[in-house]
Phi, psi and omega in degrees: 000131179284153176288143180226123179297319182291322178293316178296321177301315180298320179292320177297315179300317180299319179292323177297316179297317177301330179274002177092012180271132179279125182250356180238163179120168186302322185249005182290133180240002184297327179292325177295317178297316179300319179294318179297318179295314180300315179300312182296317182295311181296317179298316180298315181294314184290334181270333190232359184289138176225149174251133176261108178264119188267349181210171177083185184287348179257017183302141179132188178263136181227134176295144174259124182253000000 
């Protein structure tokens, strides 16, 4: 399954709501924060993730795309 910024944002928002944080309303900024976090996490993973394969014919470091 590919990473999705919108899916991660929804999960972050759900956790914020479970913690009692209001994410809707005229002055609520939690959704903006959730989107920023989701964007940063997905970008970091897609740009820098590597898998370390320790054995077999595919041994070595491989980028995760």
